[in-house]
C-alpha positions in Angstrom: 23.8 9.0 -2.8 26.7 10.3 -0.7 29.6 7.9 0.1 31.8 8.2 3.2 34.7 6.2 4.5 34.2 4.6 7.8 37.2 6.6 9.1 35.4 9.9 8.1 32.3 8.7 10.0 34.4 8.1 13.1 36.0 11.6 12.8 33.1 13.6 11.6 30.0 11.8 12.8 28.2 15.0 14.0 28.8 16.7 10.7 27.7 13.7 8.6 24.6 13.2 10.7 23.7 16.9 10.4 24.0 16.7 6.6 22.0 13.5 6.6 19.1 15.1 8.5 19.2 18.2 6.2 19.4 16.4 2.9 17.5 13.2 3.8 19.9 11.5 1.4 21.2 8.1 2.5 25.0 7.7 3.1 26.9 4.7 2.0 29.6 3.8 4.4 32.6 2.0 3.0 35.4 0.0 4.6 38.6 -0.8 2.7 36.9 0.4 -0.5 33.9 -1.9 -0.1 30.3 -1.0 0.8 29.7 -1.8 4.5 26.5 -0.1 5.6 23.9 2.6 4.8 23.2 5.5 7.1 19.6 6.7 6.8 17.4 9.1 8.5 15.1 7.6 11.2 11.9 8.7 9.5 13.1 7.2 6.2 14.0 4.0 7.8 10.6 3.7 9.6 8.9 4.5 6.3 10.8 1.7 4.6 9.9 -0.8 7.3 6.2 0.0 7.0 6.4 -0.3 3.2 8.3 -3.6 3.5 5.6 -5.0 5.9 2.9 -4.0 3.5 4.7 -5.6 0.6 5.2 -8.8 2.6 1.4 -8.9 3.3 0.6 -8.5 -0.4 3.1 -11.2 -1.2 1.4 -13.6 1.2 -2.0 -12.8 -0.3 -0.7 -13.4 -3.8 0.9 -16.7 -2.7 -2.4 -17.8 -1.1 -4.2 -17.1 -4.4 -1.7 -19.0 -6.4 -1.9 -22.0 -4.0 -5.7 -21.9 -4.0 -5.8 -21.2 -0.3 -8.7 -18.7 -0.5 -12.2 -18.7 0.8 -15.3 -17.3 -0.9 -17.0 -14.2 0.6 -20.0 -16.3 1.6 -17.9 -18.9 3.5 -15.8 -16.2 5.2 -19.0 -14.4 6.3 -20.5 -17.6 7.7 -17.2 -18.4 9.6 -17.1 -14.8 11.0 -20.8 -15.0 12.2 -20.1 -18.3 14.0 -16.9 -16.9 15.5 -18.7 -13.7 16.7 -21.5 -15.6 18.5 
């Protein structure tokens, strides 16, 4: 991962963005020697957001199973048939 000072980002934003788009490698922005932000390609960010949403859905499903908040296939089918009428 590439690391850039925030002052370099201010001075060379166009160059840093061009390198980011070419390499697709995230850039860690630091301020006063401390990590401050990540600069990532838009497509990579959107991919990460979709992946996160999927993982959150899986986590909710696992939690429902552990808490016993599930319904049998037969009961779910009966409910759907009533709902669709």
